[in-house]
Backbone bond lengths (Angstrom), bond angles and torsions (degrees), N, CA, C in turn:
res aa  C-N    CA-C-N  psi(-1)  N-CA   C-N-CA  omega(-1)  CA-C   N-CA-C  phi
1 M - - - 1.448 - - 1.536 108.84 -
2 I 1.319 113.80 137.70 1.454 119.22 176.71 1.512 108.78 -135.97
3 A 1.288 116.32 173.28 1.461 122.60 172.28 1.523 112.41 51.04
4 D 1.328 115.27 63.61 1.460 120.36 175.14 1.522 112.37 58.88
5 G 1.311 116.86 39.88 1.448 120.81 174.40 1.516 116.03 97.80
6 Y 1.302 119.31 -4.72 1.459 121.13 178.89 1.521 109.81 -81.69
7 T 1.296 116.99 141.83 1.461 120.88 177.73 1.524 110.04 -74.66
8 P 1.327 117.60 155.69 1.473 119.91 177.48 1.529 112.61 -57.52
9 D 1.330 117.90 -38.47 1.467 120.15 178.84 1.524 111.30 -63.37
10 F 1.322 116.73 -42.44 1.464 120.58 178.55 1.523 110.19 -62.16
11 V 1.319 116.52 -44.66 1.463 120.28 -179.04 1.527 110.43 -63.08
12 D 1.325 117.51 -38.08 1.470 119.94 177.49 1.528 111.34 -62.14
13 I 1.321 117.28 -44.46 1.465 121.40 178.93 1.525 109.82 -65.90
14 L 1.309 116.50 -40.96 1.461 121.11 177.54 1.526 110.56 -60.67
15 R 1.318 117.06 -43.36 1.468 120.48 178.59 1.534 111.37 -60.18
16 E 1.324 116.28 -40.10 1.473 119.67 177.22 1.526 110.25 -61.15
17 F 1.314 116.42 -44.78 1.452 120.67 179.66 1.525 110.83 -64.20
18 V 1.324 117.04 -43.08 1.463 121.50 178.88 1.526 110.31 -59.84
19 A 1.312 116.72 -39.28 1.466 120.37 178.97 1.529 111.60 -69.41
20 E 1.326 117.03 -32.34 1.465 122.38 -176.33 1.531 113.26 -82.07
21 M 1.314 117.17 -30.94 1.464 121.20 -170.97 1.527 114.90 -60.74
22 P 1.330 120.95 -42.53 1.471 118.32 178.60 1.528 112.47 -57.97
23 G 1.326 116.73 -38.24 1.462 120.32 177.72 1.514 111.99 -66.27
24 L 1.329 116.70 -38.96 1.464 120.24 178.07 1.523 110.91 -64.52
25 L 1.314 116.77 -44.40 1.465 119.66 178.58 1.527 111.13 -64.08
26 S 1.312 116.04 -41.03 1.462 120.08 178.01 1.525 111.10 -63.34
27 E 1.317 116.27 -42.88 1.468 120.35 179.71 1.529 110.53 -66.11
28 L 1.314 117.25 -37.95 1.464 120.34 177.25 1.528 110.42 -61.41
29 A 1.323 116.73 -45.37 1.466 120.49 177.60 1.528 111.11 -63.27
30 S 1.324 117.07 -38.61 1.466 121.35 179.10 1.523 111.77 -63.85
31 Q 1.324 116.45 -37.63 1.463 119.60 179.61 1.519 110.76 -68.82
32 R 1.332 117.05 -32.16 1.468 119.90 175.10 1.522 109.31 -64.48
33 T 1.322 116.10 -45.80 1.463 121.07 179.29 1.523 110.80 -61.91
34 A 1.326 116.41 -39.77 1.465 121.77 -179.39 1.524 111.92 -76.52
35 G 1.330 116.49 -15.11 1.458 120.21 -179.45 1.510 114.37 78.41
36 D 1.334 117.47 20.24 1.469 121.04 -178.24 1.525 109.86 -95.19
37 L 1.310 115.11 88.65 1.458 122.56 -176.51 1.526 111.61 -63.04
38 E 1.323 117.72 -39.53 1.462 121.09 -178.63 1.530 111.18 -63.02
39 K 1.325 116.62 -48.01 1.469 119.67 179.31 1.523 110.97 -65.34
40 A 1.316 116.55 -39.58 1.464 120.02 178.08 1.525 110.25 -60.10
41 G 1.312 116.86 -41.33 1.459 120.95 178.31 1.518 112.39 -63.12
42 R 1.323 116.65 -39.77 1.474 120.21 178.77 1.531 111.35 -67.02
43 I 1.314 116.38 -41.15 1.459 119.79 178.87 1.526 110.27 -67.19
44 A 1.324 116.71 -42.54 1.465 120.82 177.59 1.528 110.28 -59.98
45 H 1.313 117.08 -39.15 1.464 121.10 177.81 1.527 110.53 -61.49
46 Q 1.313 116.91 -43.83 1.463 121.30 179.45 1.531 110.85 -63.87
47 I 1.319 116.11 -45.20 1.466 120.27 178.33 1.520 110.18 -61.84
48 K 1.328 116.50 -45.54 1.466 121.93 -178.84 1.523 110.61 -55.03
49 G 1.311 116.80 -51.40 1.457 120.57 -176.03 1.516 112.97 -67.58
50 S 1.307 116.32 -46.26 1.465 119.52 -178.86 1.524 111.43 -65.24
51 A 1.318 116.63 -44.15 1.465 119.83 179.13 1.522 110.72 -62.65
52 A 1.305 117.19 -40.04 1.466 120.87 178.59 1.522 111.05 -63.63
53 N 1.318 117.05 -40.11 1.465 120.90 -179.84 1.519 112.34 -60.11
54 F 1.315 117.33 -30.10 1.455 121.19 -179.79 1.525 112.86 -99.22
55 G 1.322 117.28 2.31 1.454 121.05 176.98 1.513 114.67 83.14
56 F 1.327 117.26 19.05 1.463 121.45 178.70 1.527 108.01 -88.50
57 T 1.304 115.22 75.79 1.455 122.82 -169.38 1.525 113.63 -60.70
58 A 1.316 118.04 -46.45 1.470 119.96 -177.29 1.519 110.97 -61.44
59 T 1.310 116.38 -43.06 1.462 120.42 179.49 1.516 110.48 -65.96
60 S 1.309 116.69 -43.94 1.459 121.28 -179.76 1.530 111.63 -62.40
61 Q 1.323 116.49 -44.93 1.467 120.13 -178.80 1.527 111.92 -65.40
62 A 1.318 116.61 -39.94 1.466 119.85 179.43 1.527 110.33 -67.27
63 A 1.327 116.91 -41.56 1.462 120.43 177.57 1.531 110.33 -64.79
64 A 1.330 116.85 -36.21 1.464 120.59 177.64 1.527 110.81 -62.74
65 A 1.321 117.23 -38.71 1.458 120.55 178.24 1.525 110.97 -64.39
66 I 1.330 116.17 -40.83 1.466 120.23 177.30 1.522 110.06 -64.33
67 E 1.315 116.30 -45.68 1.468 120.54 179.48 1.529 111.01 -60.55
68 H 1.313 116.65 -45.11 1.465 121.21 -178.79 1.529 110.66 -60.85
69 A 1.319 116.24 -45.69 1.469 120.02 178.99 1.527 110.17 -61.95
70 A 1.322 116.37 -42.78 1.470 120.32 -179.59 1.525 110.61 -61.53
71 K 1.320 116.87 -41.82 1.469 120.24 178.65 1.525 111.18 -63.58
72 A 1.332 116.06 -28.41 1.462 121.23 178.54 1.529 111.67 -85.50
73 G 1.339 116.08 -0.53 1.458 120.18 178.20 1.511 114.54 82.38
74 S 1.337 116.32 26.90 1.466 120.83 -176.15 1.520 110.05 -138.18
75 W 1.319 115.05 155.19 1.461 119.23 172.27 1.516 110.58 -82.58
76 G 1.326 117.46 -13.46 1.461 121.18 178.88 1.512 111.42 53.62
77 D 1.310 116.72 -132.99 1.464 122.73 177.90 1.525 109.28 -101.58
78 F 1.328 115.64 50.69 1.464 121.13 -172.88 1.517 112.40 -50.31
79 D 1.322 118.01 -50.50 1.464 120.00 -174.57 1.528 111.65 -59.35
80 A 1.315 117.03 -46.00 1.464 120.64 179.35 1.527 110.99 -66.91
81 D 1.335 116.48 -42.72 1.464 119.69 -179.93 1.524 111.47 -67.08
82 F 1.323 116.75 -38.44 1.456 119.88 177.45 1.528 110.06 -63.17
83 E 1.324 116.87 -42.82 1.468 120.08 178.93 1.526 110.66 -62.69
84 K 1.326 117.27 -38.78 1.472 120.49 177.00 1.525 110.46 -64.31
85 A 1.326 117.06 -41.09 1.468 120.50 178.52 1.523 110.40 -63.64
86 R 1.319 116.29 -46.18 1.462 121.15 -178.28 1.526 111.45 -65.40
87 S 1.318 116.71 -48.21 1.464 119.32 -178.25 1.535 111.14 -69.13
88 G 1.323 116.83 -34.22 1.465 120.03 175.17 1.515 111.35 -63.28
89 W 1.322 115.60 -39.39 1.457 121.16 177.72 1.531 110.71 -63.35
90 E 1.320 116.14 -46.39 1.462 119.62 179.90 1.524 111.61 -62.40
91 A 1.320 116.80 -40.46 1.462 120.83 178.33 1.531 110.86 -65.05
92 A 1.320 116.74 -38.44 1.466 120.71 178.82 1.525 110.52 -64.15
93 L 1.319 116.80 -40.39 1.466 119.68 178.63 1.526 111.41 -63.39
94 V 1.324 116.40 -42.14 1.467 120.25 178.14 1.522 109.77 -60.64
95 E 1.318 116.37 -45.13 1.463 118.97 -179.89 1.522 111.24 -62.97
96 L 1.312 117.14 -44.12 1.457 119.39 179.81 1.522 111.76 -60.69
97 R 1.303 115.75 -44.61 1.470 119.73 -176.15 1.527 112.21 -75.11
98 D 1.319 116.28 -47.16 1.456 119.99 -170.74 1.523 114.53 -91.15
99 K 1.314 116.68 -34.65 1.465 118.98 -174.28 1.527 112.65 -103.85
100 R 1.313 117.28 -26.80 1.467 120.66 -177.76 1.527 112.46 -106.12
101 N 1.339 115.60 -4.11 1.455 120.99 176.54 1.524 113.44 60.04
102 V 1.321 116.75 37.05 1.462 121.08 176.50 1.517 107.46 -92.35
103 N 1.317 116.91 119.98 1.458 121.83 179.69 1.518 108.40 -84.58
104 L 1.333 116.17 102.70 1.461 121.01 -178.75 1.501 108.31 -98.99
């Protein structure tokens, strides 16, 4: 066991997700700019599930709101929800690094 009780395999998978997440958030923002609601919904779905699997609740919930709005054919409160997803992600990284001793 390493990193405050996490197994090495878990930490490896977490590192992959940490490396992937900035690109997912960037792509989600790009789809908003491009006006592609369907793609934005698919990306939000991916973020929602992955973030939930790692316990990043704020990010997952915000992505779920974006996905739900997209399924309803609307951007909803995309800007606010995107900011919640992004800031939740940043807060999760701080906690992992500083409070959980996960070397990312």
